[in-house]
N, C-alpha and C positions, 0 to 999 in steps of 0.2 A: 546419371544412373536413375532409373525409375523405381519407385517404391510400390508400383502398381502390380497386383497379382491377380491371375484369373480367379473367378469365383468357383470354388470346388463343390460347395453344397448350397442348396437354396432351401430355406424354410418352407414347409408346406403351408398353404393359406389357412388351413384349419389349426395350426400349431398354437398352443399344445393340444394334442389330440386326445389326451386323457387328463381329467381334472378331478378334484376331490368332489365337485358338484355333482358328478355322475357316478360317484362311488356308492356301492350297495350297503355300506355300513359306515358308522361315524369315523372320520379321519381328519387329521389336520392338513396333510399335504400328500401329494403323489408325485414321485420323481424318480430319476436315475434307474430306468428298467434295464435288465439284461434282455436281449432280443435274439430270436432265432426264427428262421423259416423252416417250418416242418415239411417233411416229404409230401404231405398232402396239399401244400401250398398255403397252409394257415400261418399267419404271423403270430407268434407267441411272445408276449412280453411277461417277464417276471419283475413286477413293479415293486419298488421300495415305497412302502406306505408308512407315514408317520402317524402314529395315533395321537390322541389328544394329550397325552403326557409328554410327547416328544420322543418316544421310543419307536423304532422302526421294525417292521416285519416285511414279508414278501407276499405278493398276491398275484395270481395268474390272470392275465387278460388275453383274449384271442380275437383275431379278426381275419376275415377272408381276404381282405385287400391291404391290411396294414395301416388303414387310415381312418375308417369309421366302422360303425356297427360292431363295436367291441363288446364281447361276452366276458364280463368280469366275474370272477368267482365270488360267491355270496358271502365268503368269510375268508380270513387270512389263510394263505396256502402253507407258509412256513413261518412259525413264530420262534422267537428266541427261547432258549431253554437254559436260563442262568443257574438253575439248580444244578444241572449236569455239566454246563459249560459256562463258568463265570465270566469268561471273556465276552459273553453275549448280554451282559447285565443291562446294558442300555440300548440293545437292539442289533439288527442286521442291516448292512448297507451295501450299495454298489454291487448288485449281482451281475454276473457274466455267465452265459450259457455256451458251452462248447461241445460239439459232437466229438466223441472219442472213438475213432474207427476200431481201435484194438479191443474195446469193450463192447462195441456195438450199442452204445448208450450215450446220452447226454450227461455232462458233468457241469455242476454249478459251483462257481467260485465267488466268494463274497467277503466283505470285511465285517468283522464283528466289532462291536463298540462297547467299551466298559470304562471303569474309573481311570484306566491308563490311557485312554483315548482310542482312536480308531486305527490301531496298528496291527491287529491280529488278522491274518488271512485264514479263512476257513473254507471248506468246500462241503458239498452235499452230492452224494451220488444216489440217485433214485433207487429205492429198494435195497440199498446196501448200508453204508455207514455214513456218519458225518466225520470228516477228516479235518484235523486242525493243524495248522503250522503256527507255532507260537510266535510271539513277538520277537522281533530281531533283537539280538543282544545289545545293540547300541541305541535302541529306541528309548525315548524319555518316558518317564512315569512309572515304570515298574521293571523289575528284574526280567529279563528275557531269555529265550532259549532258541537256538537256531535249528534244533532238531524237529523233524516232523513227527507228530504223534497221531495215532488214530484212536478213536473212542467209539465203541458201539453206541449208536444213537437210537432212540426209540423209532419205530418204524415210521418212515415217511409216507404214511398212508395217503395223504393228499396228492402226492405225486404218483402213487401207484394206482389210484382209482381211475377208471375210464374217463372221468370228466376232466382230470387234470394231468393225465399221464404224459410224461416227457420222453419216456422210452418207447421205442417203436415196437 
């Protein structure tokens, strides 16, 4: 029996394609982006950026070919809001972007991180609400709830502006 498997993916020779050295503002690290190909052919990454305190936020980067010539937003696109969402006290992580046909818009799902750890799943819908799914009842670290709750979030202006719009 052979333990050999065909290679499914090959790293691009320029990998990593985005680094903190090319970031337009001070940051500790850049990693774990959500990615989508927009209808105009532009690759959009919603990058997890760790600040110098170790807290993460998201920042949009765009490229015509998805490899180089990245246009990175000059400031964070989506910051944690621990005053209104305590589960975001230590940051936002692992964004994923999905086109939702029924809504005619993109939705973003991410993990929020706080004293209980990275177990809360949250979502942002451009121009609408921030949606939270609380920690699973069996998750360690804090009391959980399996119900999904919604909370009106301050306007996601960065996503609604023409420079960073995710909706078509």
